[in-house]
Steps between C-alpha positions, in 0.01 A plus 500: 500500500780395269493557129561192286770551241389515137133404529288369217285779359144469368346813347126497430363784286134541405391693191264795566404385851352783705624550855136473608462151351677314780348416839805603703469846338135534597298307242201309640342363179785291357675213679883510488614266783842421353603861437364582847712219640811664354402825674431333836832313484696795368510878455228700325578837343208743487663773289663287232523681164547407136728727294235523227126442478523268196682171463802524265670802668400379847660160437809667354544695825442183703764304306764776497438705818485814285235740376398379151590837342865419575496204260273654235214272606243779538276624223448856367175381337153432636436222246794277593551524876626141509669280239219408261647246257726196540605594148615844615865600541493668844586333827704498819849609383769236516726734700252498790584256780200323653494348848495159326835575338646620831399179677591279205855627541484396867414138415120519513293293257251751366161438343210707367159335465218708348486848350811685376381801289845659471552445127645211302708576188699795363588449135400149393231252595723272705762733648297511828718783631243599766408142593498404872796265437702806390402681820625255760239223503624143450151376420188658353156356448207725427379790289774724358225761465208480746130431516252704293129469444606432139649170622148356533321488165158556658601823679476861384844605365705706744810611310440850355126430483396854404772529237382172346144626482624812317708285263196285416294813435774650282522174303124499446507861376791432260333183374174685443653766274551278189159337559328840509686608185329214315170693529595797276685262270195280433256795515721663235517829692874521439765248396704323770792301353531138618866570581392760757249260657757220516766733646261620771396142577867395520575796729217396736625139495863599573390728782299212650791259457747744659321503835311171503822298456584599860176582682301223333733236643575643845422171674739307277775764506500597872346210695769236483658268754877441510740269676839670501553602135247259351134573424289217641152639424396752236241623567491414868217269609366721776296228673819307582744777583434519877569128546813514286648800683434351844647167393817677381534703821473190717743311276754783529487482882543123488787524250702755697389428858860451608536870425560776499235593245306808392152430365296790360137392448339774292128415504266567209232557763310733532531660157206469263370275349501346851581147385374283788479125554146368502523389863552864607225655286217613730730441799508855639248765600652746253427345161759382247762747623474366856516144363824588321652651817408187696655274235824700521492467880463123455810502276689692771390228744633222275839673481513546879404132546793400278739704717354339813519150353866542410571662840617816327268753666744611771772548240289688244418868469152525344370832365152576365392812309322636191652694209246786536154575635171357376352622173167675550390539139465130416133409486283255310121506496499730802722261700829629641794292367769702677609513861451713807756754616336537841480855633759624249407731213547393140642182353716350228632751247416807708843655553558581865161436657551258786262233368719435197831469683430375854533120492521209744846437643555191718830341606531168680827357625447288813771525771610835352191718466251551782164337431201733475704821482343796316708787360336828396799661329539594131673214316530420131507203265842640402620404850487129416815535287741620772322283759559182298856608428557533875348167606651312205851641536492693174691817422295798381616662173708809572473654154132606522246652733303243700177657626393212723611458863589184693192416707658246735583749782135617493356148471718367781415795726856633519368836379148641524514751216502442124810608310282674239468871570364576152324280245406613149196374314513503122231448240701391199787750474298770680550569869148535639550468873761494778490409867713616791534287809632733769800354680410628842133391512242267347354765268490413130426789264396442141472755218324452165615721211290310246186287543295312238158624392238244595220436253208531492478799736466393861645152437788350700692373194545551125209287377471706182846409371558171683821623665610844620746718307842610624502817293261706292163415654620570855472776762809702589518641853685822584532521793501119532242301692640418844386214726616371836488128415569401859170660608306488171599177316198523268619840370156650561600831665750710302688750715556866418687798648171588673469177699863383517765735635782282361362494144763726340798351685392142418452577131835680488678207667350247255579717198865520611507118526349465150767733363771290663341177373487632142871579518565125540316409176707439188379465137443138393348333191121511521362146491147633440583703188258477207736267312553271799131466585358414156454136399773365272443174308872419501507507883183300558570177694370211293466128554500364145528696176406869516222612465342155552608487864351252742590202715424319824798305630348436843351161581130477427431359845396780736732546794360395836695773676 
C-alpha cells in the first residue's frame, strides 16, 4: 500500500449516538448500511473513547487534541456542564489551535456543516471571537449552538427544566403575596398601604421578567441557523434543517473537489427532539429514535455517494464517530428517546462509566487502510488532532501539551499497540476515573474514584434529576473501584485485594500517573464561570432589532437534497 499525499478529509460526528446503536457494533434492531459500509471498507476501533461524557468539553478535546480542563472548557458546576446560552460569554479560547487551523495553514479548504457549540461572542454581539471562522474554518453553515428539545415548540423544554419549574413556582408565590394581602385590607383586619401592595406586585413582576426574558425565549435565542457570520434563520425551522445541512455538505464537496479539503459534518442527529423527515418516521423497529439513526445513516450514504461520483473516495480519509454515549434519561410517554450503549454501563453525563465515553470510531481510506480491520486498543477522540496533522502535513504546536496520539501507525498496522498507556476521564473539572493500558500485555485496568448516584434506587441512570451530577450527589470510593476492562467491559465485577492479587500495585501505578498528569496542568481562565454561563442580552445574536429578533433568509422552496 502507498499513502496518497495530502488526502481530502471528511469527519462525520453524531450527537449522543450510543455505541450500541450501529449494526457493525452489534445492533440488530436499527439498519445502518452506510456506516457499516465504512467499517467493512475501513478500520473499526472497538475501544474508542470520548474525553468527556457531554458534548461541549468532548468536542473541545476533539478539536484541540487536549483534555478540556487544559483550555478551561470544563465545568465546576452540575447545572452548566455544557455551554447553555448563545448569549453567554464563554467559549473555546482564541489561543487554542484546532485541527482546522493547522490544515488551513497547509492549504486545505476547511468547512464545518452542522453543530458547533463552542461559544460565539466575548464582549459584544457581533465580535464572534469563538466563531468557527476564527478557529480555522473557511466556511460555516449550521447551528452555532446545538439542538435542544426547546428548538421544537411542541416539545417539553430541556434546558434547565427543573430550575424553570422552581422559577415558575417562586413567581407564583411572589405574585400571590400582594393578592392575599388584599383580604385583610378589605376585611379591615389591619391596614395594608397601597404602596406596599404595588411594591410587592412590582417585585414579583421584575423577578418574573428577570428570568423569563431568557428562559421564555430559549427557542428564539439558542436555535438559530447561520451561514458564516450571518444569521439566516431565527428561530431555526426545524422541519427543514436536515435538508439544508445535507445540501450544504454536498455543495462543499462539489465546490472544493479539486482539493485538498477538510469537511467536518457535525450532525444534529440523534439529539432530542429527534427531528426526522416524514419518509423516515416509522421506518425502523426501534421507534422514533431508530428512525432518526436511520435518517442519519442515509445522510452518511449521500455524502459517500458524492465522493464516489466525483471519484474522490480513494483520495479521501473518512472518519465516523459520536461526541459521547447515548443518553439514557430521555423518555416521553414511556418511550425511550435516547440510544443504546450496548453492554457498557452508564451513558451520557455519567463521568467515567464506559457507556458515556465509549463511542464508534471508524476510519476509511482505500489503498492505505486495510478493509475490514478491527482494532481493540484504547484510542481517543483527541487522537484525531495529531492524526490529521500527520496526514495533512501540519506541524503540531510545540508550546502546549497535546494529549492525543497519531493513530496512523496503529491504523496502518505498523504497530499493534496503542500509544496511550494512561487515559484520564473527567466529569467537568473533577477527575472521576483513569485507565491503564499495560504496555507488555492486552490488559486494561480502570479505576473509579467517583461514580454518580443513580436514581431512583436500583435504576441504571439518573432519572430523578434528568442527568447525573459530577459532584455533590455522587459516591466517593476509597479504595477506588477497580475493573479489568479487557475481561469485564460491562464493569459488572469490581475487583478487590481479596480476589485480585495485583489490586494494590495497579492502584498505586495509576495514582502515580494521575500525580504526573496533574503536574502538567496550568491555571487558565474558566469558560464555565458563573459570569460566562449566564445569558447576556448584549451578546445575544439577533437578526433584526433586539429584542424583536427573527428572520428566514432561506428560500421558501424545500430542498430536494
